[in-house]
Rosetta silent file (secondary structure, phi, psi, omega in degrees, C-alpha in Angstrom):
SEQUENCE: XXXXXXXXXXXXXXXXXXXXXXXXXXXXXXXXXXXXXXXXXXXXXXXXXXXXXXXXXXXXXXXXXXXXXXXXXXXXXXXXXXXXXXXXXXXXXXXXXXXXXXXXXXXXXXXXXXXXXXXXXXXXXXXXXXXXXXXXXXXXXXXXXXXXXXXXXXXXXXXXXXXXXXXXXXXXXXXXXXXXXXXXXXXXXXXXXXXXXXXXXXXXXXXXXXXXXXXXXXXXXXXXXXXXXXXXXXXXXXXXXXX
SCORE:     score description
SCORE:     0.000 S_00000001
   1 L     0.000  153.943 -179.792  -12.092  -36.568  -33.899 S_00000001
   2 L   -81.305  161.620 -173.993   -8.631  -35.175  -33.132 S_00000001
   3 L   -68.666  159.289  176.619   -7.082  -35.583  -29.731 S_00000001
   4 L   -80.009  134.182 -178.230   -7.806  -32.919  -27.100 S_00000001
   5 E  -138.096  173.354 -178.131   -5.134  -30.260  -26.702 S_00000001
   6 E  -163.746  141.840  179.211   -4.682  -26.963  -24.952 S_00000001
   7 E  -118.441  132.240 -174.662   -2.594  -23.882  -24.872 S_00000001
   8 E  -101.131  141.306  167.158   -2.016  -22.050  -21.581 S_00000001
   9 E  -126.992  164.496 -172.869   -1.654  -18.256  -21.019 S_00000001
  10 E  -158.055  153.297  168.063   -1.030  -16.575  -17.701 S_00000001
  11 E  -118.076  125.522 -179.025   -0.810  -13.352  -15.748 S_00000001
  12 L   -78.281  157.815  175.744    1.717  -13.321  -13.013 S_00000001
  13 E   -64.345  129.279 -172.637    1.163  -11.947   -9.468 S_00000001
  14 L   -71.466  -33.784 -175.040    1.872   -8.225   -9.545 S_00000001
  15 L  -128.301  137.661  178.784    3.188   -7.853   -5.936 S_00000001
  16 L   -53.342  126.748 -176.769    5.102  -10.264   -3.824 S_00000001
  17 L    86.136   -2.193  178.610    2.670  -12.151   -1.552 S_00000001
  18 L   -73.940  177.860  176.773   -0.282  -11.216   -3.672 S_00000001
  19 L  -143.352   45.971 -175.556   -3.054  -13.299   -5.209 S_00000001
  20 L  -114.811   17.152  171.672   -4.079  -11.633   -8.296 S_00000001
  21 E   -71.649  160.819  176.434   -2.464  -14.090  -10.786 S_00000001
  22 E  -152.221  162.211 -177.310   -4.530  -15.939  -13.333 S_00000001
  23 E  -145.016  140.096  178.223   -4.207  -18.699  -15.890 S_00000001
  24 E  -133.762  152.247  176.098   -6.367  -19.691  -18.867 S_00000001
  25 E  -120.610  127.015  165.251   -6.481  -22.666  -21.198 S_00000001
  26 E  -103.152  120.910 -171.869   -7.629  -22.577  -24.788 S_00000001
  27 E   -94.408  145.632  174.273   -8.749  -26.010  -25.959 S_00000001
  28 E  -137.326  153.242  176.933   -8.566  -27.420  -29.481 S_00000001
  29 L    74.907 -176.319 -175.713   -9.519  -30.832  -30.852 S_00000001
  30 L    67.403 -162.866 -175.510  -11.678  -33.346  -29.005 S_00000001
  31 L  -127.051  124.077  176.846  -15.593  -32.976  -28.762 S_00000001
  32 L   -75.919  161.217    4.703  -17.126  -30.173  -26.927 S_00000001
  33 L   -80.758  159.059 -178.403  -18.434  -29.593  -24.388 S_00000001
  34 L  -108.754  145.189  165.643  -15.190  -29.454  -22.177 S_00000001
  35 E  -118.754  161.016 -169.965  -14.937  -29.492  -18.442 S_00000001
  36 E  -133.512  143.226  177.024  -12.023  -28.153  -16.491 S_00000001
  37 E  -137.551  110.915 -178.267  -10.381  -28.979  -13.212 S_00000001
  38 E   -94.989  145.267  171.788   -7.506  -26.817  -11.717 S_00000001
  39 E  -147.811  151.644    6.458   -5.455  -27.962   -8.862 S_00000001
  40 L   -73.820  -22.350  171.394   -4.376  -27.325   -6.191 S_00000001
  41 L  -144.243  168.006  178.760   -6.823  -24.456   -6.558 S_00000001
  42 L   142.665  -20.787  179.437   -8.242  -22.519   -9.390 S_00000001
  43 L    87.675 -161.587 -167.600  -11.741  -23.829   -9.810 S_00000001
  44 L  -128.143   21.346  178.652  -13.564  -25.439  -12.690 S_00000001
  45 L  -111.012  169.981 -177.819  -13.678  -22.851  -15.570 S_00000001
  46 L   -61.378  -25.101  176.255  -11.375  -22.375  -18.467 S_00000001
  47 E  -114.618  139.342  175.410   -9.746  -19.469  -16.499 S_00000001
  48 E  -112.428  130.593 -174.084   -8.524  -19.739  -12.966 S_00000001
  49 E  -128.226  171.418 -171.898   -8.220  -16.405  -11.240 S_00000001
  50 E    66.512   28.124  174.469   -7.051  -15.287   -7.633 S_00000001
  51 E   -84.856  138.622  175.092   -3.869  -17.207   -7.865 S_00000001
  52 L   -89.356  178.100  179.093   -0.910  -16.732   -5.623 S_00000001
  53 L   -68.059  138.633 -179.515    2.634  -17.686   -6.884 S_00000001
  54 E   159.939 -176.565 -179.159    3.058  -21.392   -7.394 S_00000001
  55 E  -108.151  138.338  179.904    2.584  -24.244   -9.949 S_00000001
  56 E  -123.945  150.682  179.520   -0.912  -25.222  -11.180 S_00000001
  57 E  -124.101  137.600  170.646   -2.298  -28.065  -13.101 S_00000001
  58 E  -121.153  137.765  174.942   -5.447  -28.075  -15.257 S_00000001
  59 E  -112.600  124.973 -175.733   -7.142  -31.160  -16.561 S_00000001
  60 E  -111.262  131.327 -177.391   -9.516  -30.774  -19.537 S_00000001
  61 E  -122.682  130.872  178.324  -12.060  -33.554  -20.265 S_00000001
  62 L   -88.700 -173.884 -178.946  -14.131  -33.571  -23.555 S_00000001
  63 L   -67.155  -25.110  179.749  -17.614  -35.107  -24.130 S_00000001
  64 L  -101.314   22.985 -178.072  -15.956  -38.470  -24.896 S_00000001
  65 L    67.597    6.713  175.386  -13.974  -38.482  -21.617 S_00000001
  66 L   -70.191  142.063 -177.426  -10.798  -37.778  -23.493 S_00000001
  67 E  -133.966  162.013  165.009   -8.492  -35.732  -21.415 S_00000001
  68 E  -140.550  155.771 -172.263   -5.384  -33.486  -21.592 S_00000001
  69 E  -130.764  134.494  177.950   -3.305  -31.957  -18.836 S_00000001
  70 E  -132.232  152.260 -178.282   -1.327  -28.779  -18.917 S_00000001
  71 E  -127.149  143.852  175.423    0.847  -27.220  -15.998 S_00000001
  72 E  -141.269  144.223  179.826    1.756  -23.510  -15.540 S_00000001
  73 E  -110.078  111.090  174.942    3.984  -21.669  -12.995 S_00000001
  74 E   -81.078  129.502 -177.069    2.631  -18.356  -11.729 S_00000001
  75 L  -109.527  165.823  176.973    5.605  -16.124  -10.662 S_00000001
  76 E  -140.958  157.771  176.327    5.720  -13.000   -8.519 S_00000001
  77 L   -65.563  166.169  176.930    7.991  -10.017   -8.151 S_00000001
  78 L   -66.791  149.621  176.163   10.678   -9.736   -5.518 S_00000001
  79 L   -62.546  138.981  162.927    9.473   -8.463   -2.083 S_00000001
  80 L   -71.178  123.390  179.591    9.773   -4.733   -1.430 S_00000001
  81 L   -73.246  162.905  179.591   12.115   -4.335    1.564 S_00000001
  82 L   -74.577  152.364  177.563   11.198   -2.095    4.581 S_00000001
  83 L   -64.816  172.514  179.444   12.464    1.525    4.407 S_00000001
  84 E  -115.659  157.090  176.879   15.475    2.447    6.480 S_00000001
  85 L   159.112  173.866 -174.924   16.116    5.011    9.279 S_00000001
  86 L   -64.430  138.893  177.524   16.937    5.455   12.926 S_00000001
  87 L   -73.227  -22.628 -178.153   15.054    3.107   15.311 S_00000001
  88 E  -129.120  121.616 -173.578   14.699    5.801   17.855 S_00000001
  89 E  -136.027  144.226  178.641   14.000    9.411   16.780 S_00000001
  90 E   -95.724  154.296  178.250   13.272   12.579   18.749 S_00000001
  91 E  -139.906  165.586  168.938   10.471   15.159   17.937 S_00000001
  92 L   -98.085  159.514  175.976    9.250   18.486   19.207 S_00000001
  93 L   -57.204  138.465 -174.721    5.851   19.209   20.569 S_00000001
  94 L    85.665   -7.458  174.078    3.408   19.688   17.678 S_00000001
  95 L   -60.717  151.791  169.746    5.305   17.630   15.313 S_00000001
  96 E  -110.988  175.142 -175.853    3.554   15.237   12.822 S_00000001
  97 H   -58.244  -27.177  179.389    4.670   11.941   11.348 S_00000001
  98 H   -62.355  -21.398  179.119    6.202   13.981    8.433 S_00000001
  99 H   -74.583  -21.551 -178.081    8.993   15.022   10.940 S_00000001
 100 L   -72.540  139.629 -173.903   10.237   11.470   11.311 S_00000001
 101 L   -99.807  106.292  178.895   13.176   10.752    8.969 S_00000001
 102 L  -129.695  138.953 -177.298   12.829    7.638    6.863 S_00000001
 103 E  -102.783  121.800 -176.929   14.617    6.660    3.767 S_00000001
 104 L   164.455 -179.545 -178.445   12.387    5.047    1.106 S_00000001
 105 L  -114.533  140.846  178.178    9.724    5.612   -1.513 S_00000001
 106 L    57.157   50.326 -175.629    6.096    6.222   -0.941 S_00000001
 107 L   -64.602  133.223  169.622    6.269    6.101    2.812 S_00000001
 108 E  -128.389  146.003 -172.213    3.185    5.129    4.815 S_00000001
 109 E  -110.018  149.749 -176.399    2.899    5.034    8.544 S_00000001
 110 E  -140.657  162.711 -174.881    0.876    2.514   10.686 S_00000001
 111 L   -94.953   -2.262  178.590    0.159    2.191   14.459 S_00000001
 112 L  -157.727  152.508  178.163    1.219   -1.528   14.546 S_00000001
 113 H   -58.833  -40.936  177.214    3.458   -4.019   12.682 S_00000001
 114 H   -55.746  -47.583  176.885    0.287   -6.033   11.927 S_00000001
 115 H   -58.379  -42.241 -178.927   -1.463   -3.077   10.344 S_00000001
 116 H   -64.430  -40.516 -175.748    1.657   -2.428    8.346 S_00000001
 117 H   -70.020  -32.659 -175.237    1.966   -6.055    7.149 S_00000001
 118 H   -92.159  -12.915 -179.322   -1.694   -6.161    6.245 S_00000001
 119 L    59.853   44.080  169.185   -1.733   -2.493    4.770 S_00000001
 120 L  -120.754  144.532  173.382   -4.739   -1.452    6.772 S_00000001
 121 L    69.857   37.062  172.942   -5.379    1.703    8.618 S_00000001
 122 L   -54.575  144.126 -178.390   -2.433    3.775    7.423 S_00000001
 123 E   -95.708  146.786  177.808   -2.070    7.017    9.364 S_00000001
 124 L   -65.797  148.658  178.485   -2.128   10.445    7.661 S_00000001
 125 L   -62.658  -23.327 -177.128    1.282   12.196    7.495 S_00000001
 126 L   -86.352    4.086  178.666   -0.460   15.095    9.382 S_00000001
 127 L   -64.504  122.324  174.669   -1.003   12.769   12.457 S_00000001
 128 E   -58.964  132.634  175.945    0.484   14.399   15.652 S_00000001
 129 L   -70.459  132.532  176.267    3.308   12.320   17.150 S_00000001
 130 L   -96.490  131.004 -176.660    2.486   10.861   20.613 S_00000001
 131 L   -65.838  148.456 -176.421    5.406   10.658   22.943 S_00000001
 132 L    63.869   23.390 -176.902    6.826    7.245   23.781 S_00000001
 133 E  -112.399  143.482  179.318    4.988    5.670   20.842 S_00000001
 134 E   -99.638  128.890  172.768    6.343    3.267   18.211 S_00000001
 135 E  -112.128  152.712 -172.933    5.280    3.805   14.663 S_00000001
 136 E  -120.688  128.278 -174.924    5.732    1.502   11.803 S_00000001
 137 E  -115.343  137.709  170.090    6.737    2.690    8.247 S_00000001
 138 E  -117.005  168.362  172.023    6.400    0.908    4.951 S_00000001
 139 L  -124.376  154.625  174.421    7.480    1.900    1.427 S_00000001
 140 E  -120.762  124.390  179.894    5.900    1.412   -2.033 S_00000001
 141 E  -130.754  133.598  178.436    8.023    0.774   -5.054 S_00000001
 142 L    61.424   34.335  178.538    6.811   -0.139   -8.547 S_00000001
 143 L    75.936    5.545  179.836    3.178    0.039   -7.241 S_00000001
 144 E  -116.932  135.530  177.831    3.925   -2.700   -4.516 S_00000001
 145 E   -99.407  145.032  178.317    3.996   -1.848   -0.834 S_00000001
 146 L   -72.829  142.199  163.230    6.365   -3.635    1.579 S_00000001
 147 L   -78.575  -34.113  174.370    4.944   -6.038    4.138 S_00000001
 148 L   -71.159  143.876 -178.948    8.030   -5.474    6.188 S_00000001
 149 L  -130.775  162.544  174.780    8.172   -2.353    8.138 S_00000001
 150 E  -102.766  121.230  178.749   10.596   -0.113   10.044 S_00000001
 151 E   -84.646  122.535 -179.573    9.762    0.456   13.702 S_00000001
 152 E  -123.223  118.249  175.842   10.529    3.879   14.976 S_00000001
 153 E   -85.236  126.569 -176.490   10.091    4.790   18.661 S_00000001
 154 E   -98.968  130.428  171.400    9.317    8.602   18.981 S_00000001
 155 E  -136.348  148.470 -174.747   10.317   10.546   22.013 S_00000001
 156 E   -74.630  127.927  175.765    9.974   14.199   22.885 S_00000001
 157 L   -64.812  -26.122 -175.678   13.323   16.008   22.685 S_00000001
 158 L   -81.725    1.546  179.580   12.424   18.348   25.402 S_00000001
 159 L   -61.438  142.389  174.802   12.423   15.511   28.022 S_00000001
 160 L   -74.186  146.840 -177.119   14.836   16.174   30.766 S_00000001
 161 L   -68.536  141.874 -174.538   17.743   13.696   30.911 S_00000001
 162 L   101.618  -17.524 -176.961   16.989   10.957   33.415 S_00000001
 163 L   -75.627  142.988  170.809   13.262   10.875   32.615 S_00000001
 164 E   -75.442  119.223 -174.763   11.922    7.570   31.852 S_00000001
 165 E   -76.983  -34.062  172.035   10.634    7.505   28.204 S_00000001
 166 E  -153.620  125.815 -177.145    8.643    4.463   28.590 S_00000001
 167 L  -152.984  135.730  171.506    7.918    2.556   31.736 S_00000001
 168 L  -117.242   23.668 -175.783    5.497    0.216   33.282 S_00000001
 169 L  -151.217 -173.876 -177.594    7.436   -0.433   36.430 S_00000001
 170 L   -96.617    8.947 -179.579    9.507    1.190   39.107 S_00000001
 171 L   -58.819  146.727  174.540   12.841    0.520   37.467 S_00000001
 172 L  -138.261  157.796  175.246   15.345    3.380   37.454 S_00000001
 173 E  -112.667  144.850  177.190   18.789    3.791   36.007 S_00000001
 174 E  -159.668  153.746   -3.523   21.741    5.245   38.089 S_00000001
 175 L   -73.732  167.267 -177.550   24.061    7.154   38.311 S_00000001
 176 L  -156.375   94.900   17.441   22.882    9.571   35.751 S_00000001
 177 L   -70.383  160.945 -173.463   25.112   11.147   34.390 S_00000001
 178 E  -130.869  143.609 -177.446   27.439    8.119   34.378 S_00000001
 179 L  -103.190  -57.842 -167.543   31.254    7.603   33.764 S_00000001
 180 L  -110.778  -60.891 -173.066   31.787    3.816   33.999 S_00000001
 181 E  -127.573  129.703  177.398   28.894    1.615   34.915 S_00000001
 182 E   -98.715  128.972 -177.665   25.051    2.137   34.548 S_00000001
 183 E  -108.059  158.775 -179.942   23.036    0.257   37.119 S_00000001
 184 E  -120.337  133.797  179.254   19.385   -0.747   37.135 S_00000001
 185 L   -94.407  174.896 -179.848   17.173   -0.699   40.247 S_00000001
 186 L    95.514 -171.799 -172.333   14.257   -3.110   40.902 S_00000001
 187 L  -129.296    4.281  175.427   13.852   -6.832   40.768 S_00000001
 188 L   -67.719  144.142  178.026   12.708   -7.558   37.200 S_00000001
 189 L   -74.251  121.461 -174.952   14.725  -10.038   35.304 S_00000001
 190 E   -86.772  122.799  177.368   16.658   -8.039   32.590 S_00000001
 191 E   -90.224  -39.214  178.723   16.907  -10.117   29.354 S_00000001
 192 E  -170.354  168.179 -179.829   19.106   -7.590   27.337 S_00000001
 193 E  -137.742  146.256  178.948   19.691   -3.945   26.848 S_00000001
 194 E  -126.240  125.985 -179.893   20.255   -2.031   23.504 S_00000001
 195 E  -102.643  135.805  179.281   22.021    1.414   23.663 S_00000001
 196 E  -119.548  157.639  169.623   21.289    4.052   20.874 S_00000001
 197 E   -78.287  179.084 -179.931   22.825    7.405   20.238 S_00000001
 198 L   -65.472  -23.461 -179.880   20.796   10.420   20.772 S_00000001
 199 L   -90.594    4.686  175.761   19.973   10.528   17.014 S_00000001
 200 L    91.366    7.179  173.868   18.607    6.950   17.302 S_00000001
 201 L   -74.733  125.424  179.137   21.602    5.009   15.911 S_00000001
 202 E   -64.385  129.751 -179.154   22.150    1.605   17.458 S_00000001
 203 E   -99.336  -53.103 -177.574   25.530    1.553   19.318 S_00000001
 204 E  -166.620  166.864  176.909   25.624   -1.753   20.976 S_00000001
 205 E  -142.433  158.268  178.542   23.511   -4.410   22.904 S_00000001
 206 E  -138.114  133.020  171.295   24.180   -6.791   25.758 S_00000001
 207 E   -95.669  134.521 -177.354   22.353   -9.948   26.801 S_00000001
 208 L   -92.770  139.660  173.516   22.226  -10.330   30.494 S_00000001
 209 L   -81.295  165.785  178.197   22.929  -13.333   32.586 S_00000001
 210 L   -56.529  129.536  179.685   20.801  -14.140   35.573 S_00000001
 211 L    93.135  -21.161 -179.787   21.096  -11.641   38.329 S_00000001
 212 L   -58.349  139.539  174.119   22.947   -9.068   36.207 S_00000001
 213 L  -147.486   31.067  175.155   21.753   -5.483   36.812 S_00000001
 214 E  -149.429  163.977  178.210   24.456   -3.245   35.264 S_00000001
 215 E  -141.670  143.273 -176.431   26.138   -2.470   32.000 S_00000001
 216 E   -86.431  112.228 -179.559   29.641   -1.011   31.336 S_00000001
 217 L  -113.878   23.555 -168.440   29.533    2.122   29.334 S_00000001
 218 L   -62.826  -30.907 -173.434   33.028    3.511   29.955 S_00000001
 219 L   -78.533  -11.821 -179.008   33.925    3.135   26.154 S_00000001
 220 L   -74.031  147.555  173.550   31.109    5.474   24.965 S_00000001
 221 L   -76.317  159.163  176.919   32.062    8.998   24.154 S_00000001
 222 L   -51.603  135.707 -179.937   30.585   11.859   25.988 S_00000001
 223 E   155.166 -175.321  177.327   27.065   12.646   25.032 S_00000001
 224 E   -94.964  142.925 -178.764   23.333   11.806   25.354 S_00000001
 225 E  -141.697  162.005  172.096   22.210    8.275   24.778 S_00000001
 226 E  -122.507  142.925 -178.122   19.093    6.146   25.007 S_00000001
 227 E  -130.422  127.772  178.849   18.958    2.617   26.433 S_00000001
 228 E   -96.832  126.716  173.508   16.134    0.075   25.847 S_00000001
 229 E  -111.173  120.267 -179.907   15.803   -2.439   28.624 S_00000001
 230 E   -91.573  112.930  168.347   14.106   -5.713   27.803 S_00000001
 231 E  -105.883  179.426  178.687   12.583   -7.564   30.745 S_00000001
 232 L   -68.064  -23.375 -178.168   10.390  -10.603   30.808 S_00000001
 233 L  -105.249  -19.172 -176.313    7.234   -8.397   31.011 S_00000001
 234 L  -159.194 -176.990  172.842    7.997   -5.246   29.059 S_00000001
 235 E  -125.027  127.011  174.967   10.346   -2.962   27.297 S_00000001
 236 E  -121.772  158.340 -179.964   11.429    0.383   28.806 S_00000001
 237 E  -126.989  129.555  177.111   13.474    3.173   27.429 S_00000001
 238 E  -124.056  155.970  174.715   15.658    5.667   29.322 S_00000001
 239 E  -109.582  142.818  178.610   17.757    8.579   28.423 S_00000001
 240 E  -145.581  164.538  176.485   21.167    9.038   30.084 S_00000001
 241 E  -107.833  137.436  175.645   24.196   11.158   29.881 S_00000001
 242 E  -101.685  118.014 -179.243   27.721    9.771   29.423 S_00000001
 243 L   -81.709    0.000    0.000   30.315   11.947   31.222 S_00000001
């Protein structure tokens, strides 16, 4: 009998991070029946399915215990990146998710980053926006949905300046309007602050040292801004006017 030989064919993973790849071996020579063993995964049939990107080896053994081994590398497409857009956006009462401005293809919205990464529980575009809520957007390109997402904090544009947009504590900002230095009341340890324009574009951020409770805003041009305050326990967002 001739030596056992085999030819590999493969189907690569269609979307980055997926597991729909497959590989098959067509055996010639040797003496039937044949047994198959794929590693590190793939099972014991001539075709291995449910493969993620990686290198796989199949060993074929014929009825006379003669063997042949073949190796195949399953590839995957590049990951689709998250869509882009402002991290903080305003909306009007009655607006739906379709009012949020995001750049990308096939945009989908989710209630959490985990849902976005797992592509579970997408929100209809007709979902009414809830004030002080963060929504997570993915995009789909070439039939593949991104696992990375864009987080967008939505706030009601009609809120009066000085209102706390998100707060779980008694922290306040003052003075507001402000010319030079913005202060924070309360005793919570502040880790950092991030300042956004009224349109949601990130302007600057500052990491706080122990005991610091103010940020210099004198270099900002006059206008309306948002400031996110990160403490040990939560994140709060305030709106302020720079005079």
